[in-house]
C-alpha positions as CSV (number, residue, x, y, z in Angstrom):
1,M,9.9,0.6,-33.4
2,L,7.7,1.9,-30.8
3,R,9.6,3.5,-27.8
4,F,8.4,5.5,-24.9
5,A,10.8,6.9,-22.5
6,T,13.3,4.1,-22.1
7,T,10.6,1.2,-22.4
8,K,11.5,-1.1,-25.1
9,L,8.1,-2.7,-26.5
10,W,7.1,-5.8,-28.5
11,A,3.7,-6.3,-30.0
12,F,1.3,-7.9,-32.3
13,A,-2.2,-7.6,-33.8
14,L,-4.6,-10.2,-33.9
15,L,-7.4,-10.3,-35.9
16,I,-10.1,-13.1,-35.8
17,M,-12.5,-13.0,-38.5
18,E,-15.7,-15.2,-39.5
19,N,-15.3,-17.0,-42.9
20,L,-18.1,-17.4,-45.8
21,G,-16.3,-20.6,-46.6
22,H,-15.4,-23.3,-44.3
23,L,-19.1,-23.4,-42.9
24,G,-18.5,-20.0,-41.4
25,T,-15.7,-21.3,-39.0
26,P,-13.4,-18.5,-38.2
27,S,-9.7,-18.0,-38.9
28,A,-7.1,-15.7,-37.5
29,V,-4.5,-13.1,-39.0
30,I,-1.7,-12.3,-37.2
31,D,0.0,-9.0,-38.2
32,D,2.1,-6.5,-37.0
33,V,4.6,-8.7,-35.2
34,A,7.6,-6.5,-33.8
35,V,10.1,-7.2,-31.0
36,D,12.8,-4.5,-30.5
37,P,16.1,-5.9,-31.3
38,A,17.4,-6.0,-27.8
39,W,14.9,-8.6,-27.0
40,Q,15.5,-10.4,-30.4
41,G,16.6,-14.1,-29.6
42,H,15.4,-13.9,-25.6
43,G,12.0,-16.1,-26.5
44,V,9.7,-12.9,-26.8
45,G,8.5,-13.4,-30.1
46,N,8.0,-17.4,-29.4
47,M,5.9,-16.2,-26.4
48,M,3.9,-14.0,-28.4
49,I,3.1,-15.9,-31.1
50,H,2.3,-19.0,-28.9
51,Y,-0.1,-16.9,-27.2
52,A,-1.9,-15.6,-30.6
53,L,-2.4,-19.1,-31.4
54,E,-3.7,-20.4,-28.2
55,V,-6.6,-17.0,-28.6
56,A,-7.0,-18.3,-32.0
57,R,-7.6,-21.9,-31.0
58,E,-10.1,-20.7,-28.1
59,K,-11.9,-18.7,-30.9
60,G,-12.5,-22.0,-32.5
61,C,-10.2,-20.9,-35.8
62,Y,-9.4,-23.5,-38.2
63,K,-6.3,-22.1,-39.2
64,A,-4.0,-18.6,-38.3
65,A,-2.4,-16.9,-41.0
66,L,0.5,-14.3,-41.3
67,S,2.7,-12.6,-44.2
68,S,6.0,-11.1,-44.2
69,N,8.2,-9.3,-46.3
70,L,10.5,-11.2,-48.9
71,K,13.6,-9.7,-47.4
72,R,12.7,-10.8,-43.9
73,E,14.7,-13.9,-44.0
74,R,15.6,-14.5,-40.5
75,A,11.7,-13.9,-39.6
76,H,11.0,-16.3,-42.1
77,A,13.0,-19.0,-40.4
78,F,11.5,-18.1,-37.2
79,Y,7.9,-18.4,-38.3
80,E,8.9,-22.1,-40.3
81,S,10.4,-23.2,-36.8
82,L,6.9,-22.6,-35.0
83,G,5.3,-24.9,-37.8
84,F,3.9,-22.0,-40.2
85,E,4.6,-23.2,-43.7
86,R,4.9,-21.0,-46.9
87,H,1.6,-20.8,-48.9
88,G,0.5,-18.8,-51.7
89,Y,1.1,-15.3,-52.4
90,S,0.5,-12.3,-50.4
91,F,-1.0,-8.8,-52.4
92,R,-1.3,-5.2,-51.5
93,V,-2.8,-1.7,-52.9
94,S,-2.2,1.4,-51.7
95,T,-5.5,2.8,-50.4
96,Q,-4.2,6.6,-50.6
97,R,-5.0,8.9,-53.2
98,S,-2.4,10.9,-54.4
99,G,-1.8,14.1,-52.5
100,D,-3.1,12.4,-49.1
101,Q,-1.1,12.2,-46.3
């Protein structure tokens, strides 16, 4: 968790991107959702996700997506409580060469 002095932080990243499909209609990706454990359960995550979804709507996105580590069952329940549905698989690959820091 990010901390500066005694300030506790929460954060997320929002990517709005144009698509080749859906006639070029943009979509949103919500990433890096983090809430300091001391603030979890106080509505901060709910407020952040609702804000991200509102921005996505304002930008004309046809969908918003996010991914979450399989082990984060509490996060999955949280996202489902906000209307997100489990969909597909998430894949990743490292872009670092061996020896790179």
